[in-house]
Residue, then its C-alpha position, 0 to 999 in steps of 0.5 A: i276890109m276893116i281896119n281901125s286906124y286911118e291917115i288921109s291921103q291925096d288920095t282920099l276922096a270922101i270919109i262917111p260916117i257908117d254910124s258915132k263910131k265906123s265911116e266908109v273911106i273912099e279912096i282912088g281904087d279902093n275902099f274900106i272900113v275905119n273904127k273911127s268916126a268920121t270927125k275923129i279921122v279927120d283929127d287923127s289925120c291933122r295930129f299926123f301932119g303936126s295940128s288938131l281938127n280945132g287948131r286947124h278949125e282956129g287956122t281957116k277961121s282966122l284965114i277967112g273968118v269962117n267958123y262953121k262947118a269949116p273946111v279945115i288945111v288938113e295938110e299943108t305942103s300938098s294943100m289937102i284941104f276937106f270940108p265937113t258936109n254938116s255941123p262935124r259934131l253930127t253923127d252923120c257928116t260926110w268929110i269930103s276932099l276939095n282937090n279930087i272934085e271934079n264936080y257936083s249935082k242936084n239929084n232928088g235934094k240931096t247931091e251928087i259929087i264926082f269925084k276926078n277918078g270917076k268914083v260918085i257919091e250922093v250926100d244929104v245935103s242940098y245943091g247949094s249948101l255943097e256949093n257954099q262949102v266949096l266955095r269956101s274951100t276954094r278961098l282958102e285955098s287960095i289963100l293959103r296959096k297966096r301966102k305958100g308964095m306959089 
């Protein structure tokens, strides 16, 4: 299925770029192609929830002091946090949902991500780099929870 617009939800596992104008969205029960770059989908979803990728990026910077490859809170009431595998300025940047990750492991210089529903994807980043992104995202989530008094 090919669609032109998409809002990230709690069912979204990953947004994987196909090229500079198309992405594959992987959800808990579905996969489809969206006529937008992965980073544009994240930006549009942030805007749908009342901010923008830039605004969320600034928020992350002030909460955890991270500027490069910063994780973002797409929607705060449900703590939907996504992190980029590369610089969001690059075409090959995949966005991953923190909340849906079960585990991840090394796989020939790449990293395999196992989601809570059993779906598996491989991303072209080192295990250390992915682990760093997960740790930053978890720190962001922890601060968000404290601020919300959860």
